[in-house]
Each structure stands twice: as structure tokens, then as C-alpha cells.
C-alpha positions as CSV (number, residue, x, y, z in Angstrom):
1,X,-4.7,-8.0,11.2
2,X,-2.0,-5.2,10.9
3,X,1.1,-6.5,12.6
4,X,4.7,-5.5,13.2
5,X,7.6,-7.9,13.7
6,X,11.3,-7.8,13.7
7,X,12.0,-11.0,11.8
8,X,13.1,-10.8,8.1
9,X,10.1,-10.1,5.9
10,X,8.3,-12.9,4.3
11,X,5.3,-12.5,1.9
12,X,3.2,-14.4,4.5
13,X,4.8,-13.0,7.6
14,X,4.9,-9.7,9.5
15,X,6.7,-6.7,8.1
16,X,10.4,-6.3,9.1
17,X,9.8,-3.2,11.3
18,X,13.6,-2.8,12.0
19,X,14.2,-2.6,8.3
20,X,11.4,0.0,7.9
21,X,13.0,2.0,10.8
22,X,16.3,1.8,8.9
23,X,14.8,3.2,5.8
24,X,13.3,5.9,7.9
25,X,16.5,6.8,9.6
26,X,18.8,6.3,6.6
27,X,20.7,3.3,8.0
28,X,19.1,0.9,5.3
29,X,19.0,1.6,1.6
30,X,17.8,-1.8,0.2
31,X,14.1,-2.0,-0.6
32,X,11.8,-3.5,2.0
33,X,9.4,-6.3,0.8
34,X,5.9,-5.3,1.9
35,X,3.5,-7.9,0.4
36,X,2.7,-10.2,-2.5
37,X,-0.3,-9.0,-4.4
38,X,-3.0,-10.8,-6.3
39,X,-1.7,-12.1,-9.7
40,X,-4.6,-10.5,-11.5
41,X,-3.7,-7.1,-10.1
42,X,0.0,-7.6,-11.0
43,X,-0.9,-8.6,-14.6
44,X,-3.2,-5.5,-14.9
45,X,-0.2,-3.3,-13.9
46,X,1.9,-5.0,-16.6
47,X,4.1,-6.8,-14.0
48,X,5.3,-10.3,-14.1
49,X,6.1,-10.3,-10.4
50,X,3.8,-10.1,-7.4
51,X,6.1,-8.8,-4.6
52,X,5.7,-5.1,-3.8
53,X,8.7,-3.2,-2.3
54,X,9.1,0.0,-0.4
55,X,12.2,1.9,-1.4
56,X,14.4,4.3,0.7
57,X,13.6,7.0,-1.8
58,X,9.9,6.7,-1.2
59,X,10.3,6.8,2.6
60,X,12.4,10.0,2.2
61,X,9.6,11.5,0.0
62,X,6.9,10.4,2.5
63,X,8.9,12.1,5.3
64,X,9.1,15.3,3.4
65,X,5.5,15.4,2.1
66,X,3.4,13.5,4.6
67,X,5.0,14.3,8.0
68,X,1.7,13.7,9.8
69,X,1.8,10.0,8.9
70,X,3.3,8.1,11.8
71,X,5.8,5.4,10.9
72,X,3.6,3.0,12.9
73,X,0.9,3.4,10.2
74,X,3.0,1.3,7.9
75,X,1.8,-1.7,10.0
76,X,-1.2,-1.6,7.8
77,X,0.6,-1.3,4.5
78,X,0.7,-5.1,3.9
79,X,-3.0,-5.7,4.8
80,X,-3.9,-2.6,2.6
81,X,-2.1,-4.2,-0.4
82,X,-3.6,-7.7,0.3
83,X,-7.2,-6.7,1.1
84,X,-7.6,-3.3,-0.4
85,X,-9.6,-2.2,-3.4
86,X,-7.4,-1.7,-6.5
87,X,-8.4,1.1,-9.0
88,X,-6.2,1.4,-12.1
89,X,-5.3,5.0,-12.7
90,X,-2.6,4.3,-15.4
91,X,-1.2,1.5,-17.5
92,X,1.3,0.6,-14.8
93,X,-0.2,2.0,-11.6
94,X,-3.1,1.7,-9.2
95,X,-4.6,3.4,-6.3
96,X,-5.4,1.1,-3.4
97,X,-8.1,2.0,-0.9
98,X,-8.4,0.3,2.5
99,X,-10.2,0.9,5.8
100,X,-8.4,-0.3,8.9
101,X,-10.7,-1.2,11.8
102,X,-8.0,-2.8,14.0
103,X,-5.2,-0.4,14.7
104,X,-6.0,3.1,13.5
105,X,-9.7,3.1,12.6
106,X,-9.1,5.1,9.5
107,X,-8.8,4.9,5.8
108,X,-5.6,4.4,3.8
109,X,-4.7,5.2,0.3
110,X,-1.7,3.4,-1.3
111,X,-0.3,3.9,-4.7
112,X,1.4,0.9,-6.4
113,X,3.5,1.3,-9.5
114,X,5.2,-1.3,-11.8
115,X,8.5,-0.5,-13.4
116,X,8.5,-0.1,-17.2
117,X,10.0,-3.6,-17.7
118,X,7.4,-5.1,-15.3
119,X,10.1,-6.8,-13.2
120,X,9.4,-4.8,-10.0
121,X,6.5,-3.4,-8.1
122,X,6.8,-0.5,-5.6
123,X,4.6,1.1,-3.0
124,X,5.1,4.7,-4.2
125,X,2.8,6.4,-1.7
126,X,1.0,5.5,1.5
127,X,-1.2,7.8,3.5
128,X,-4.2,8.1,5.9
129,X,-7.4,9.7,4.7
130,X,-10.5,11.2,6.2
131,X,-14.0,10.0,5.2
132,X,-14.6,12.8,2.7
133,X,-11.2,12.0,1.0
134,X,-12.2,8.4,0.7
135,X,-15.5,9.3,-0.9
136,X,-13.7,11.6,-3.3
137,X,-11.3,8.8,-4.3
138,X,-14.3,6.4,-4.8
139,X,-16.0,8.9,-7.1
140,X,-13.0,9.0,-9.5
141,X,-13.8,7.1,-12.7
142,X,-10.9,4.6,-12.4
143,X,-11.7,1.0,-13.4
144,X,-11.7,-1.3,-10.4
145,X,-9.2,-4.1,-10.9
146,X,-10.1,-5.9,-7.8
147,X,-12.8,-4.9,-5.3
148,X,-12.5,-5.1,-1.6
149,X,-15.3,-6.7,0.4
150,X,-14.7,-4.2,3.3
151,X,-14.9,-1.1,1.0
152,X,-18.1,-2.4,-0.7
153,X,-19.8,-2.9,2.7
154,X,-18.9,0.6,3.8
155,X,-20.1,2.2,0.5
156,X,-23.5,0.4,0.9
157,X,-23.8,1.7,4.4
158,X,-23.3,5.3,3.3
């Protein structure tokens, strides 16, 4: 499900982990393509593109503010964006909630934002969450753009 590869990133292939490491170490500056999101979600965010990128600036910010997040957790970024539940928290942004049962057995929260012109989408934040943090996120009154089957099953079991 979550996978890592060293080939160039394709929307339907594994993440280019070498590129991610380069963003992490500062040897790469060009944004890393993470995933192509659902067209309905892209339109809700005011974007006319579907590909979500991770920038070097975001990786630097993550390193400064979320040191506990291992770089290996980014293995789940693509599946989070493809299978997660999107909750719109602004006209050009959404919180994405996803529970990984394959690699880390934890919850993830991603934040996706469209540029003002709608010509680019970026993964602005990515982090792991505890159960109580997930429940707190789910209680927020943000409209659900696209539900996730996994999140719905988990909420029904609680």
C-alpha cells in the first residue's frame, strides 16, 4: 500500500525516495510530485490541476517543527492523498485524514493547499496523529469534500 521506490515519480508509481532524501538534505530544490488527487477535490480547492507537490521549503519547515516525524513516514503521503478523507478548511485548502494499517499503524494528517491562481497544489504539512488527535480533527465542522471508506469504518467502530 505505502511504498518507496527510487525511480522517477509517476502519478501511478512509487514515490521517488531519493528525491525526497535530497529535499531533506538540501541537495534537491525542485518540488517532488507526490500524487494526483481526485478531480472533484481539486475543483473544490479552486485548482485546475490534480498533481500535488512537496516543496523543499515545506520539508525544511517540517524538519524544524515536526522533528519526531521520520522521513520514512512520507511513504504514506501518496496513499494518504489518494485514499484519505478530505475536509475543506478554507477556499483553497483541505485537511486530509488517513489511517495507515500497513506500515506504521497510525493516523496521518495532511494539509493540501492550492496556489491563488489554481495552477499548483502543494502538500503543505504531513504528520502522524494519536487516536485522540484524530477524533478532535473529526469533530471540527469542516465540510467533507470526499469521504474515505477507511475513516468511515473506524468512526462507526468507535
